[in-house]
C-alpha positions as CSV (number, residue, x, y, z in Angstrom):
1,M,105.1,30.4,-67.9
2,K,107.1,27.3,-67.8
3,K,105.4,24.1,-67.6
4,L,106.6,20.6,-66.4
5,L,104.4,17.6,-67.8
6,L,105.2,14.6,-65.1
7,D,105.1,11.4,-67.2
8,S,104.3,8.5,-65.2
9,G,107.1,6.7,-63.5
10,I,107.3,10.6,-61.9
11,L,103.7,10.9,-61.1
12,S,104.0,7.8,-59.3
13,D,106.9,9.4,-57.8
14,F,105.0,12.4,-56.9
15,I,101.8,10.6,-55.2
16,N,103.8,7.8,-53.4
17,R,106.5,10.8,-52.3
18,R,109.0,8.5,-53.6
19,R,112.3,9.8,-54.0
20,S,112.1,13.3,-52.9
21,V,110.0,14.3,-56.1
22,Y,107.0,15.5,-53.9
23,D,109.2,18.3,-52.6
24,R,111.0,18.8,-55.6
25,V,107.4,19.3,-57.5
26,K,106.1,22.0,-54.5
27,E,109.7,23.9,-54.3
28,L,108.8,24.6,-58.5
29,A,105.2,25.3,-57.8
30,S,106.0,27.9,-55.9
31,Q,108.7,29.4,-58.1
32,R,105.8,29.9,-60.5
33,V,106.4,26.9,-62.6
34,R,103.2,25.5,-63.7
35,I,103.3,21.4,-63.2
36,G,100.7,19.0,-64.5
37,T,100.2,15.6,-66.4
38,C,97.9,14.2,-69.3
39,V,95.3,12.6,-69.7
40,P,97.4,9.6,-71.5
41,V,99.2,9.1,-68.3
42,V,96.5,9.3,-66.1
43,A,95.6,6.7,-67.8
44,E,97.9,5.0,-67.4
45,I,97.8,5.3,-63.6
46,A,94.7,4.8,-63.4
47,F,95.4,1.6,-65.1
48,G,97.6,0.4,-62.7
49,I,96.2,1.2,-59.5
50,E,93.0,-1.6,-61.2
51,G,94.8,-4.4,-60.6
52,S,96.2,-3.0,-57.4
53,K,95.8,-5.1,-53.8
54,S,94.7,-1.8,-52.0
55,R,92.7,0.0,-55.1
56,E,90.7,2.2,-52.7
57,Q,93.7,3.1,-50.5
58,N,96.0,4.4,-54.4
59,M,93.1,5.3,-55.8
60,Q,92.1,7.7,-53.2
61,R,96.0,9.2,-53.0
62,F,95.7,9.0,-56.4
63,L,92.9,11.5,-57.0
64,S,94.2,13.7,-54.3
65,A,97.5,14.4,-56.0
66,L,95.9,15.5,-59.2
67,S,93.6,18.1,-57.6
68,S,97.0,19.0,-57.1
69,L,98.1,18.9,-60.9
70,A,97.1,20.3,-63.9
71,V,96.0,18.1,-66.5
72,W,96.4,18.2,-69.8
73,P,94.3,17.0,-72.4
74,F,94.8,15.1,-75.0
75,D,92.7,17.3,-78.2
76,Q,92.4,17.4,-81.3
77,E,95.6,19.9,-81.7
78,A,97.7,17.2,-80.0
79,A,95.9,14.4,-82.3
80,F,96.8,15.4,-85.2
81,R,100.5,16.2,-83.7
82,Y,100.3,12.8,-82.9
83,G,100.1,11.6,-86.1
84,I,103.2,13.8,-87.1
85,L,104.9,12.4,-85.1
86,A,104.3,9.0,-85.1
87,A,105.0,8.6,-89.2
88,E,108.5,10.5,-88.5
89,L,109.3,7.7,-85.9
90,R,108.0,5.1,-88.1
91,K,110.0,6.5,-91.0
92,T,113.9,6.5,-88.1
93,G,112.6,3.3,-87.4
94,R,112.3,3.9,-83.4
95,P,109.6,2.4,-82.4
96,M,107.8,4.1,-79.5
97,Q,104.6,3.6,-77.3
98,V,101.3,5.3,-78.5
99,V,101.1,6.4,-75.1
100,D,104.6,8.0,-74.6
101,M,104.2,9.3,-77.8
102,M,101.3,11.5,-77.2
103,V,102.3,12.5,-73.9
104,G,105.5,13.9,-76.1
105,A,102.4,15.4,-78.7
106,I,101.2,17.0,-75.9
107,A,103.9,18.7,-74.5
108,L,104.9,20.0,-77.4
109,N,101.8,21.6,-78.1
110,L,102.0,23.7,-74.9
111,G,105.1,25.1,-75.4
112,D,107.6,26.0,-73.2
113,C,106.7,22.8,-71.6
114,K,109.5,20.5,-70.1
115,V,109.0,16.3,-69.7
116,V,110.1,15.1,-66.3
117,T,110.2,11.6,-66.9
118,T,112.3,8.5,-64.8
119,D,113.4,6.3,-68.7
120,S,114.8,7.1,-72.1
121,D,112.5,6.6,-74.2
122,L,110.9,10.0,-75.0
123,L,114.5,11.1,-75.6
124,S,114.1,10.3,-79.2
125,I,110.8,12.1,-80.2
126,P,112.3,15.2,-81.9
127,D,112.1,19.3,-80.7
128,L,110.9,17.8,-77.1
129,V,112.6,18.8,-74.0
130,V,112.7,16.0,-71.4
131,E,114.3,16.0,-68.2
132,K,115.4,12.5,-66.1
133,W,115.2,12.9,-62.3
């Protein structure tokens, strides 16, 4: 089954129903595409919510949105993939945020997984399939 892993910007758009992301995700889910995010992205969003003026309301919306998605873990296998990936990127002189490398490692380990994002950072990860929305 094909999988889409939503990065933090896209997940935020999904939660807040911006830029037609919510409708697009629902349409793809109806086509038997497995839609989810991962623990590092959940951590990024949770951090942002903690600093928001409407913390309770934002957290409720976030938890509601998460209930309709898969949440893939950063497990031991992903940790080892992260180590390989971080070393490769350091050798090539391509700095990248730790969370982005974790997202990439998780997606690569899932197999048949595309990361959906709003930025181009993840495009530097070898063999990772990335789609910008």
